[in-house]
N, C-alpha and C positions, 0 to 999 in steps of 0.2 A: 260433405256442409257445404251451403251457399254461400258466397262475398255477395253484399251490395254494396256499389258505392254511395256513400250518406248521397252523397249528390245527382244520384239517382230515386233516390225515395224525396228527395226534396221536391224534387220539377214531379213525379206521381203526386204527392201532395199539394203541390203548388195549381196543377191543372184540377184534382179535384176542389177548390178553393173555388178557383176564376171561372168553372163552371154552374159551381152555387150565385156565384157576383155575377153572371149573367144576367141568370134569376130572376135576382134584387134587381137589376138597374133594368129588367122591362114594368117591372114590377112603376118601378120609382117613377119612369119615362110614361106609363099608362094614367098616372096620378097626374104629373105635367100638362100633357093634353087637357085629361081630366077638367083642371081646374086652367092650365093655359097660364099658372106659374110655379115659379124654382119656388120650393120646403121655406123657403126663412119666407120671401115673399106671402105663401098662404096660414104659417106657423105665424110667423104680428098680424093677419088679417084675421084669423081665428080667437086670440087673444085678444084683441080691440075690441069685437064683435060680441053687443050686447044681447044680442037677436040671439033664441036657442034655434040650432037649424043638427039635429039632432043624426041626422044621415052627412050631411059635414065634418060633426063630432066623430062620428064613427071612422070615418076615409080617414080627421086629422092623428087619430092612432093609431090607427092599421102602417099608414103613413111617417111615421113616425117609430114605429118599430123596423122596418121595412132598415128607412137609415139608422138604423142602431148595429144592426144585421149590417147594413155594407160597410161600416167605418169598422165593426168587425171584423167580417172578414179580409177587407183593407188590411189590418193592424196584422193579422195569421199570414197575410202573404207577405211581409215588408221582413217579417219573424223568421219564415222558414225559408227566403232570399238570400237571408242571412246570416240563415246554419242554424239559430237560437231554435230548437229542437233537438228533442230526445227519441230514439228507437226503443218504445220497450218488448 
């Protein structure tokens, strides 16, 4: 039988999440560069706009999804670092 320390598994899990997070940050950076705005600024502008721009609306939906994924990954990383996980 092999014994693996919980911390080693935590490090491995966090490394995977950090790789995913890097990809998400690149996507978010692309949107910020494309619109020269932060998510909050872009979101407010979309919500206030009376003009229908489907391209911007599509970007809004995608950007919002990446923001959600970013938050979920950050939460998972924090939980694993605190030791709040189980190995099945």
